[in-house]
PDBQT receptor file of N, H, CA, C and O in Angstrom, charges set to zero:
ATOM      1  N   UNK A   1       3.739 -16.713   0.660  1.00  0.00    +0.000 N 
ATOM      2  CA  UNK A   1       2.572 -15.907   0.254  1.00  0.00    +0.000 C 
ATOM      3  C   UNK A   1       3.112 -14.522   0.276  1.00  0.00    +0.000 C 
ATOM      4  O   UNK A   1       4.122 -14.135   0.863  1.00  0.00    +0.000 OA
ATOM      5  N   UNK A   2       2.182 -13.748  -0.543  1.00  0.00    +0.000 N 
ATOM      6  H   UNK A   2       1.361 -14.062  -1.020  1.00  0.00    +0.000 HD
ATOM      7  CA  UNK A   2       2.665 -12.331  -0.618  1.00  0.00    +0.000 C 
ATOM      8  C   UNK A   2       1.578 -11.492   0.128  1.00  0.00    +0.000 C 
ATOM      9  O   UNK A   2       0.378 -11.671  -0.080  1.00  0.00    +0.000 OA
ATOM     10  N   UNK A   3       2.109 -10.478   1.094  1.00  0.00    +0.000 N 
ATOM     11  H   UNK A   3       3.084 -10.333   1.263  1.00  0.00    +0.000 HD
ATOM     12  CA  UNK A   3       1.461  -9.507   1.974  1.00  0.00    +0.000 C 
ATOM     13  C   UNK A   3       1.154  -8.259   0.787  1.00  0.00    +0.000 C 
ATOM     14  O   UNK A   3       2.046  -7.479   0.455  1.00  0.00    +0.000 OA
ATOM     15  N   UNK A   4      -0.105  -8.207   0.268  1.00  0.00    +0.000 N 
ATOM     16  H   UNK A   4      -0.831  -8.841   0.538  1.00  0.00    +0.000 HD
ATOM     17  CA  UNK A   4      -0.460  -7.188  -0.742  1.00  0.00    +0.000 C 
ATOM     18  C   UNK A   4      -0.538  -5.927  -0.146  1.00  0.00    +0.000 C 
ATOM     19  O   UNK A   4      -0.232  -4.935  -0.807  1.00  0.00    +0.000 OA
ATOM     20  N   UNK A   5      -0.949  -5.821   1.150  1.00  0.00    +0.000 N 
ATOM     21  H   UNK A   5      -1.198  -6.627   1.687  1.00  0.00    +0.000 HD
ATOM     22  CA  UNK A   5      -0.931  -4.530   1.784  1.00  0.00    +0.000 C 
ATOM     23  C   UNK A   5       0.439  -3.900   1.797  1.00  0.00    +0.000 C 
ATOM     24  O   UNK A   5       0.594  -2.757   1.369  1.00  0.00    +0.000 OA
ATOM     25  N   UNK A   6       1.534  -4.686   2.324  1.00  0.00    +0.000 N 
ATOM     26  H   UNK A   6       1.408  -5.615   2.672  1.00  0.00    +0.000 HD
ATOM     27  CA  UNK A   6       2.861  -4.271   2.386  1.00  0.00    +0.000 C 
ATOM     28  C   UNK A   6       3.395  -3.871   0.984  1.00  0.00    +0.000 C 
ATOM     29  O   UNK A   6       4.069  -2.854   0.819  1.00  0.00    +0.000 OA
ATOM     30  N   UNK A   7       3.036  -4.782  -0.085  1.00  0.00    +0.000 N 
ATOM     31  H   UNK A   7       2.488  -5.608   0.050  1.00  0.00    +0.000 HD
ATOM     32  CA  UNK A   7       3.412  -4.574  -1.378  1.00  0.00    +0.000 C 
ATOM     33  C   UNK A   7       2.810  -3.117  -2.038  1.00  0.00    +0.000 C 
ATOM     34  O   UNK A   7       3.420  -2.313  -2.744  1.00  0.00    +0.000 OA
ATOM     35  N   UNK A   8       1.642  -3.071  -1.641  1.00  0.00    +0.000 N 
ATOM     36  H   UNK A   8       1.146  -3.724  -1.068  1.00  0.00    +0.000 HD
ATOM     37  CA  UNK A   8       1.003  -1.635  -2.143  1.00  0.00    +0.000 C 
ATOM     38  C   UNK A   8       1.681  -0.650  -1.428  1.00  0.00    +0.000 C 
ATOM     39  O   UNK A   8       1.934   0.332  -2.126  1.00  0.00    +0.000 OA
ATOM     40  N   UNK A   9       2.072  -0.576  -0.241  1.00  0.00    +0.000 N 
ATOM     41  H   UNK A   9       1.867  -1.374   0.326  1.00  0.00    +0.000 HD
ATOM     42  CA  UNK A   9       2.623   0.382   0.468  1.00  0.00    +0.000 C 
ATOM     43  C   UNK A   9       3.953   0.809  -0.154  1.00  0.00    +0.000 C 
ATOM     44  O   UNK A   9       4.298   1.986  -0.262  1.00  0.00    +0.000 OA
ATOM     45  N   UNK A  10       4.675  -0.251  -0.554  1.00  0.00    +0.000 N 
ATOM     46  H   UNK A  10       4.395  -1.207  -0.466  1.00  0.00    +0.000 HD
ATOM     47  CA  UNK A  10       6.100  -0.062  -1.199  1.00  0.00    +0.000 C 
ATOM     48  C   UNK A  10       5.721   0.844  -2.397  1.00  0.00    +0.000 C 
ATOM     49  O   UNK A  10       6.301   1.920  -2.541  1.00  0.00    +0.000 OA
ATOM     50  N   UNK A  11       4.645   0.383  -3.363  1.00  0.00    +0.000 N 
ATOM     51  H   UNK A  11       4.174  -0.492  -3.245  1.00  0.00    +0.000 HD
ATOM     52  CA  UNK A  11       4.647   1.014  -4.614  1.00  0.00    +0.000 C 
ATOM     53  C   UNK A  11       4.028   2.332  -4.489  1.00  0.00    +0.000 C 
ATOM     54  O   UNK A  11       4.192   3.107  -5.431  1.00  0.00    +0.000 OA
ATOM     55  N   UNK A  12       3.264   2.757  -3.363  1.00  0.00    +0.000 N 
ATOM     56  H   UNK A  12       3.130   2.127  -2.598  1.00  0.00    +0.000 HD
ATOM     57  CA  UNK A  12       2.916   4.135  -3.214  1.00  0.00    +0.000 C 
ATOM     58  C   UNK A  12       4.008   4.979  -2.737  1.00  0.00    +0.000 C 
ATOM     59  O   UNK A  12       4.120   6.151  -3.097  1.00  0.00    +0.000 OA
ATOM     60  N   UNK A  13       4.898   4.346  -1.850  1.00  0.00    +0.000 N 
ATOM     61  H   UNK A  13       4.807   3.394  -1.557  1.00  0.00    +0.000 HD
ATOM     62  CA  UNK A  13       5.866   4.982  -1.463  1.00  0.00    +0.000 C 
ATOM     63  C   UNK A  13       6.997   5.465  -2.603  1.00  0.00    +0.000 C 
ATOM     64  O   UNK A  13       7.562   6.558  -2.561  1.00  0.00    +0.000 OA
ATOM     65  N   UNK A  14       7.195   4.558  -3.516  1.00  0.00    +0.000 N 
ATOM     66  H   UNK A  14       6.736   3.670  -3.551  1.00  0.00    +0.000 HD
ATOM     67  CA  UNK A  14       7.786   4.893  -4.818  1.00  0.00    +0.000 C 
ATOM     68  C   UNK A  14       7.116   5.857  -5.633  1.00  0.00    +0.000 C 
ATOM     69  O   UNK A  14       7.728   6.466  -6.510  1.00  0.00    +0.000 OA
ATOM     70  N   UNK A  15       5.821   6.049  -5.390  1.00  0.00    +0.000 N 
ATOM     71  H   UNK A  15       5.324   5.554  -4.677  1.00  0.00    +0.000 HD
ATOM     72  CA  UNK A  15       5.017   7.057  -6.300  1.00  0.00    +0.000 C 
ATOM     73  C   UNK A  15       5.168   8.535  -5.513  1.00  0.00    +0.000 C 
ATOM     74  O   UNK A  15       4.981   9.648  -6.004  1.00  0.00    +0.000 OA
ATOM     75  N   UNK A  16       5.569   8.196  -4.134  1.00  0.00    +0.000 N 
ATOM     76  H   UNK A  16       5.721   7.292  -3.736  1.00  0.00    +0.000 HD
ATOM     77  CA  UNK A  16       5.353   9.489  -3.353  1.00  0.00    +0.000 C 
ATOM     78  C   UNK A  16       4.220   9.716  -3.057  1.00  0.00    +0.000 C 
ATOM     79  O   UNK A  16       3.925  10.901  -3.213  1.00  0.00    +0.000 OA
ATOM     80  N   UNK A  17       3.259   8.949  -2.607  1.00  0.00    +0.000 N 
ATOM     81  H   UNK A  17       3.499   7.987  -2.480  1.00  0.00    +0.000 HD
ATOM     82  CA  UNK A  17       1.972   8.912  -2.452  1.00  0.00    +0.000 C 
ATOM     83  C   UNK A  17       1.385   8.428  -1.087  1.00  0.00    +0.000 C 
ATOM     84  O   UNK A  17       0.195   8.166  -0.911  1.00  0.00    +0.000 OA
ATOM     85  N   UNK A  18       2.443   8.335  -0.072  1.00  0.00    +0.000 N 
ATOM     86  H   UNK A  18       3.409   8.547  -0.215  1.00  0.00    +0.000 HD
ATOM     87  CA  UNK A  18       2.115   7.619   0.930  1.00  0.00    +0.000 C 
ATOM     88  C   UNK A  18       0.871   8.394   1.888  1.00  0.00    +0.000 C 
ATOM     89  O   UNK A  18       0.913   9.574   2.237  1.00  0.00    +0.000 OA
ATOM     90  N   UNK A  19      -0.106   7.528   2.174  1.00  0.00    +0.000 N 
ATOM     91  H   UNK A  19      -0.140   6.569   1.890  1.00  0.00    +0.000 HD
ATOM     92  CA  UNK A  19      -1.288   8.119   2.913  1.00  0.00    +0.000 C 
ATOM     93  C   UNK A  19      -1.752   7.243   4.149  1.00  0.00    +0.000 C 
ATOM     94  O   UNK A  19      -1.766   6.015   4.066  1.00  0.00    +0.000 OA
ATOM     95  N   UNK A  20      -2.108   7.876   5.226  1.00  0.00    +0.000 N 
ATOM     96  H   UNK A  20      -2.097   8.873   5.293  1.00  0.00    +0.000 HD
ATOM     97  CA  UNK A  20      -2.715   6.875   6.411  1.00  0.00    +0.000 C 
ATOM     98  C   UNK A  20      -3.874   6.122   6.077  1.00  0.00    +0.000 C 
ATOM     99  O   UNK A  20      -4.220   5.118   6.701  1.00  0.00    +0.000 OA
ATOM    100  N   UNK A  21      -4.561   6.663   4.964  1.00  0.00    +0.000 N 
ATOM    101  H   UNK A  21      -4.280   7.478   4.458  1.00  0.00    +0.000 HD
ATOM    102  CA  UNK A  21      -5.835   6.187   4.563  1.00  0.00    +0.000 C 
ATOM    103  C   UNK A  21      -5.576   4.829   3.808  1.00  0.00    +0.000 C 
ATOM    104  O   UNK A  21      -6.357   3.896   3.997  1.00  0.00    +0.000 OA
ATOM    105  N   UNK A  22      -4.549   4.697   2.998  1.00  0.00    +0.000 N 
ATOM    106  H   UNK A  22      -3.915   5.455   2.845  1.00  0.00    +0.000 HD
ATOM    107  CA  UNK A  22      -4.177   3.524   2.363  1.00  0.00    +0.000 C 
ATOM    108  C   UNK A  22      -3.749   2.366   3.366  1.00  0.00    +0.000 C 
ATOM    109  O   UNK A  22      -4.007   1.179   3.167  1.00  0.00    +0.000 OA
ATOM    110  N   UNK A  23      -3.027   2.883   4.523  1.00  0.00    +0.000 N 
ATOM    111  H   UNK A  23      -2.817   3.847   4.685  1.00  0.00    +0.000 HD
ATOM    112  CA  UNK A  23      -2.487   1.914   5.410  1.00  0.00    +0.000 C 
ATOM    113  C   UNK A  23      -3.659   1.294   6.389  1.00  0.00    +0.000 C 
ATOM    114  O   UNK A  23      -3.468   0.294   7.081  1.00  0.00    +0.000 OA
ATOM    115  N   UNK A  24      -4.789   1.962   6.355  1.00  0.00    +0.000 N 
ATOM    116  H   UNK A  24      -4.944   2.775   5.793  1.00  0.00    +0.000 HD
ATOM    117  CA  UNK A  24      -5.867   1.587   7.315  1.00  0.00    +0.000 C 
ATOM    118  C   UNK A  24      -6.927   0.895   6.547  1.00  0.00    +0.000 C 
ATOM    119  O   UNK A  24      -7.864   0.373   7.150  1.00  0.00    +0.000 OA
ATOM    120  N   UNK A  25      -6.834   0.851   5.135  1.00  0.00    +0.000 N 
ATOM    121  H   UNK A  25      -6.073   1.275   4.644  1.00  0.00    +0.000 HD
ATOM    122  CA  UNK A  25      -7.855   0.143   4.201  1.00  0.00    +0.000 C 
ATOM    123  C   UNK A  25      -7.369  -1.066   3.630  1.00  0.00    +0.000 C 
ATOM    124  O   UNK A  25      -6.200  -1.410   3.458  1.00  0.00    +0.000 OA
ATOM    125  N   UNK A  26      -8.478  -1.694   3.347  1.00  0.00    +0.000 N 
ATOM    126  H   UNK A  26      -9.428  -1.415   3.486  1.00  0.00    +0.000 HD
ATOM    127  CA  UNK A  26      -7.888  -3.331   2.640  1.00  0.00    +0.000 C 
ATOM    128  C   UNK A  26      -7.381  -2.629   1.020  1.00  0.00    +0.000 C 
ATOM    129  O   UNK A  26      -7.783  -1.568   0.543  1.00  0.00    +0.000 OA
ATOM    130  N   UNK A  27      -6.622  -3.374   0.551  1.00  0.00    +0.000 N 
ATOM    131  H   UNK A  27      -6.295  -4.236   0.939  1.00  0.00    +0.000 HD
ATOM    132  CA  UNK A  27      -6.160  -3.135  -0.766  1.00  0.00    +0.000 C 
ATOM    133  C   UNK A  27      -6.773  -4.372  -1.797  1.00  0.00    +0.000 C 
ATOM    134  O   UNK A  27      -6.847  -5.566  -1.509  1.00  0.00    +0.000 OA
ATOM    135  N   UNK A  28      -7.136  -3.803  -2.920  1.00  0.00    +0.000 N 
ATOM    136  H   UNK A  28      -7.076  -2.832  -3.154  1.00  0.00    +0.000 HD
ATOM    137  CA  UNK A  28      -7.553  -4.831  -3.851  1.00  0.00    +0.000 C 
ATOM    138  C   UNK A  28      -6.838  -4.525  -5.151  1.00  0.00    +0.000 C 
ATOM    139  O   UNK A  28      -6.797  -3.425  -5.703  1.00  0.00    +0.000 OA
ATOM    140  N   UNK A  29      -6.265  -5.681  -5.572  1.00  0.00    +0.000 N 
ATOM    141  H   UNK A  29      -6.298  -6.574  -5.124  1.00  0.00    +0.000 HD
ATOM    142  CA  UNK A  29      -5.152  -5.528  -6.700  1.00  0.00    +0.000 C 
ATOM    143  C   UNK A  29      -5.917  -6.357  -7.909  1.00  0.00    +0.000 C 
ATOM    144  O   UNK A  29      -5.376  -6.483  -9.008  1.00  0.00    +0.000 OA
TER     145      UNK A  29
């Protein structure tokens, strides 16, 4: 199984847009 929240964190880190808001919210892909 894929952890989409962790995947999204890695994507935003690559884009240089790490935010606490994202870490605390659910991610829809």
